[in-house]
N, C-alpha and C positions, 0 to 999 in steps of 0.2 A: 407594420408600425409596432413600436414597443408598447406593450400594455402592462402597467403595474397591476398588482392583484386587485386593487380597489377599482381599477378601470376596466377589468376584463369583463367581456360580455358573459351573461349566464349561459351555462352549457345547455345543449339540447336535452330534451327529455329522453329517458330510456325507452319510451314507446316508439321512437323513431327506429325503423328497422335497420338503418345503417349505423346506428350507434352501438359500439361494442362495449366500451367502458364509459360510464358517466360518474363523475366525481363532483359532489356539491358540498361546500362548507366543511371539507375534511380536516379534522384536527386530531392530533395524537400527542399526548404529553406523557413522558416517562417519569416515574416517581421513584423515590428512594424507599428504603425499608419502612420508614415511618409514614409513608403516604404523602410526603411533601414533594411538590413539583421539582424535578431535577433538570429536565430538558424538554423544551417544546419542539419536537422533531418536525411536525407538520402543523401549519397554522392557517386554517381557513382557506383551503386550496380548492379551486374550481377548474375543471377541464373535462373535455370529452375526447374520445378516440373513436374514429369511424372505421368501418369495414374497408379493408384493402389499403389502409394507411400505415406508413412507417412513422412512428411517433417517438421523438427523442426526449430523454430526461437528462438534463445537464445541471451541473452545480459542483461546488467544491466538496471535499470530504466533509461528511457530517451535516450536509445542507438539507437532507430529508429525502433524497432519491430512493435509497434502499428501503427506508421505512414506508414510502409510498408503494413500492413494489410489493412489499410484504402485506400491506393492507389490501391491495388489489387481489393478491393470492389467497386472502383469508387466513394468513398465518398470524396476523395481529388484528385486534378489534379496535375500531376508532373510538375515541372519547366523544366525538361529536361529528356530525355530518353523515352523508349518505354515499355509499359506493354500490353501483350496480354493474354487473358483468353479464352480458347477454340478457339484460333485463331482470336478472335475479341477484340475490345476495352472493357474495364471493364464497361463502361457506357451503353453498348448495352443491351436492355431490355431482349432479349431472353437469353443472357448470365447470367443475374441476376437470371432468373428462375431456373438455374441449380446450384445455390450456396446456401448453408446453413451456417449461421453465428451465433456463440455464442459469444457475446461481453464479455469483462471482467466484466462489471456490467450489470446485467439483467434488461432491461428496460421493465417492464411488467405493465399491468393495475391491480392495487391492489384490485379492487372491483370485478374482474372476478374470477371465480373458475378455476381449472385446465382444465376441459373439455371446458369451454367457451373460455379460452385463446387459446387452440389449435384450436378450431372452428374458432376463429378470424383469426389466421394466415393461416389456411387452406383456408379460403375464399379469402385471399390476392392472393393465387396462383390459384384461380378459380377451386379448386378441386370439383368433384362431391360429392353430399351429402353422397352417399353410401361409397365412398372412404374415406371421412373425418371421418365418424363414425368408420370405420374399423381401420384406422390408429390411431385415438385418443385412442381407446381401447387398441391397441397394444403398443403404446408409453407409456401410463400411467402405464401399467403393466411392461414395460421394465425399466422405471426409478423409479419404486417402489412407485408410487403415486396413485395407483388404489383405495386404501381404503380411501383416502382423496380427492377424485376428486371433491367433492362439497364444500370443504373449499376454501375461497377466498385466492388469492395469497398473499394479504397483511398480512395474518396471518402466512405465511410460514417463517421458519428460512432461513438463507442464503444458507445452504446446500440444502434445499428443493427447493428454488428458482433456484439454479443452475440446479437441476434435471429437472424442468419444462422448464428452458431455453434451456437445451440440447434437450428436446423433440421438442420444437418449431423450433429448427435449423434443425431438420430432418423431419418435417412434409411434405415437398415437395419431399422427397426422392432424395436429391441433389447428383450430381456427384462430386462436390467439397465442402468439409466441412472445414470451417475455425473456429478453436476453440481457444479462447483467455482465458487462465487460466481455463480450464474446470473443474479441480478438486479442485478449491479454495472453501474452506468451507465444503467440503465433508468429511465424515468419511472414515476410511480405506476401509471399504467394498464398499462404493460408488466409491472411487478412483479405486479400482480393477475392478469394473463393467464398469467404463468409459474406462479404458485401454483395457478391453476385447472387448468393443464395437468398439473402434478405430481399433483394429486388425481385427475384423469381417468386418468392412466397407472396409478395405484394401483388404481383401480376395475376396470381391465382386467386386473389380475393382474400388472402390471409391478412390478419392484422398483426403488426409487429411493434412491440414497445421495446426500445433500445436505450439502455442506460450505459453510458460510456464516458471515459475521460479523454479519449482520443477524438478530438474535435474534427479532424479530417475525415474520420470514418463516419461521423454523424452527418457531416456536410455532404458526403457522397451519396447517402442513402435516405436520409430523413425527409419527409414532406413537411412536417411541423415539429417544433421543439418548444419546450418550456425550460427556463433557466431558474434554478432554485438558489436562494441564499437565505439563511436564517429560518428555514422551514416555510418560507413564502415564495410564491412565484413572482419573480422580478421582471420577466419578459416572456411573451408567448406569441406565437404566430408562425407563419410559413417562413422558410429560409429566405425566400425572395423578399418578403416584407421586411424581415429583420435586417438583412444584409444590404438593402438598397439605401443609398445616400440620396435623399429626396431633393436636396438643393443643388444638384449638379446634373449635367447631361454629358453623355459621351457619344461621339459620332465616330463610327468605325467605317473606314473606307479602304479600298485597295491602295497599294503604294502609288503615290502621285508624284509628278515632276515638281521641281521647286517652284516654277512660275504658277502652276496650278495651286500649290499649297498657299501661295501668297494671296490668291484670289478666292480661296475656298469658301470664305464666309459669304461672298457675293454670288458666286456662280456654282455652288455645290450642286444644286438640283439640276442645273443644265449641263454640267461637265461630267457627272457620274450617273450611270443608270440607276433608277430608283431601287431596283431589286438588289443592288450591291451596297446600298447605304442602310445602316441600322443605327437608329438613335435610341439610346437606353440610358437608364440611370446606372452610374458606376456603383459597384458593390465593394464592401470591405470583406475580409475573410472572417470566418466564424470565430476564430480564436480572438481577434481584436474585439469583436462585439462582446464575447464572453467576459473578457477582462474588464471592459468598460462597464458592463452591467454590474459585475461583482464589486468593482471599485465604487460605483455610485451607491450600491446598496449598503456598503460598509459605513457610509456617512450617517445613515438613519436606522439601520437594522442591527440587531444583535444575533449572534449565532452560537449554537451549542457545539458546533463542529470546529475543525481546525482553522486557524487563521495564519496568514503569512506573517513572518517576522520582519521587523523594520531593518535589522542589521544582521550581517553574517556574524556568527560566533567569533570571538576574538582569536581563539586558537586556530581558526581556519583562515582568518584574514592574514595574519603573519606579516613579515617584512615591514615595508614602509607604512602600511595601514595600521599595524599594531602600534606604531609610534605617533599616530596622527592626533591623538586626543590627550595631551599631557594633563589638562585640567581635570578630565574625568578620572584619570589614574591618581592624581593628587587627592581628589575628594575621596576616592576609594581607600587610599592609605590612611586618611584622617579618621574615617568612620569605622574602619576595622580595628578590633582590639590589637594592642601591641603584642607581638610575639616575642618570647624570650630569645635573647641572642645566644647562640651556642658559644661555649668557652673556646678560646683560641687554642688550637692544638700546640702542645709543647714542641719546642724546636729540638730536634734530635741532633746531638753533636756527632760529627763524623768520627767514626772509629779510626784509631791509628792504623796505618798500613802495616801489614805483616810481611816482613821480608822472607826470602827463601830459607835462610839459616834458622830463623825463629820457627817457621812453619815445620821444618824438618825436625827440630828439637821437640816440638809439641807432639809430633806423630810417633817418635821413638818410644819404646816401652821404658818405664821407670825402673832403674836397677834396684835390687834389694839393698837395705842399709848395711854398712860394713859391720863385721863382728867386733865386739868390744875387746880392747887389749887387756892383758893381765889374766890372773886366774879367775875362773868363773865362780860366781857366788855360790855358796853351799845352801841348798834349800832344805829346811827341816822337814822331817817326815811327819805325818799326822800323829803318830804315837808320841814323839818327842814334844810336839806342841801341847798335847794333852797333859803330859807329865809336868811341864813347866806351869801350866795353869793350876794344877793341883798344889804345887809348892807355894804359889802366890796366895792361894786361898787359905792354906795352912798357916802362913805367916799372919794373915789378917785375923784369924781366930785364936791367935796366941798359942800356937803349937798344937792345937787340937785338930783331930781329924774331923772333916765335915760329916 
C-alpha cells in the first residue's frame, strides 16, 4: 500500500542486526552564500534498509535521491536527523571500508588501464597483492573487459567506463553496495548482466541501494522502493504492495472451450483442477505508479528540482500547432514594444540592354586625338620670357632699372 511520509511507520532501530541503513528525520537544506535557505533537498525522511535487500530510490531529477546517497556515504552532513550505517555514523572509517559506491559519473584516471585502475582502488583498501591480482582478474572477466585490460580508460566508451566503474565498486567485496544509475550507457546485454549481478549479491546477503531512472531495471531487481518528490517520500513499500490494484481480482486459467467460458463463474472450481487456477490481484507497471505518485505530489508539494513543462516549445511544435492559438500571438504582439520598420529598398531600374556593336566599341582601344592643322605654335624659351618680364617692370618704374 502507498504510504505518505506522514503515514510511514517509524524505522527499526539500528540495534537490529538485520538493519544495515537506518534513517530517521533526515533533513538537508542547501544555503546560498549569505546563509539563506536555497533548496530543501531532503525533508524529514524515514526509512530502513535490511541485510540482503535490494532497495530502490526513485524520483524525478532534483527530488533528493543523490543527496540522500551522499548523506549515507558521509560526503554530506545532515542539518537534522540521524543516519546509521552498520550501527555507526557514516563518517566512521571502518564503516566506509564495508561500502562500495558507483557514482552516476565515473571519476577515473584516464591514463591508467583497466588493471591499473583496479590495482589503484585495491591499494586504497590495503588488499594483499595476491588478493588484488585474483580479484582484478575475476572482476575484469565479470564485466567483460578482460580482452581490453591494457587499454587506457580514457579510450573507453561510456558503457565500458560504467563497467570498470562497477568493478572498482566491488574490489573490496563490500557488504553495502550503492549504485547510482548503474546501467546508464550500457547495451541491453550489459544491463541484463548488471541486474543478474545485483540479484547474485543479494543472494549472498549483500545489501544493494539502487538509484535509477530506468523503472524497468528497478522493477526487475528491487524488493522495496521509495519514491521521492520535493525532498519527501511520497510512496514506500514492496513492489508487490505498491503495484497491486486491491479492488480487482484476476483469475488465470488454461485455455477453455467457449461453452466452459460461458459457465466459468458457476462451475470454475469443478471444471478446472485447483492447482491450475490462480486468483490474484492484478498489478499495474512501475512506470504508471511512478507517474501517478509524482502527479499527485505536484498538487501539494513544491520541489527544488526539475519540473515538466506544460507545453512543447513553439519552435518545436511548428506546422498546424504553431497556428493554433491566434489570441495568444495577438496578445504577445500588443504587449511587446513596437519594432522600427525597415526602410523599403529602392527599386533598381533595369539597365538598358547593350547590343553587340556597342559592346565591341566599348572594348576597342580609344584612338589618339588628331594632330591640329596649320603651323604649330611657337613656344617661347625661358630666357625670352624673362627678358619680356624685365621690360614690363622697367616701364612701370618710369624707365629706371629695377
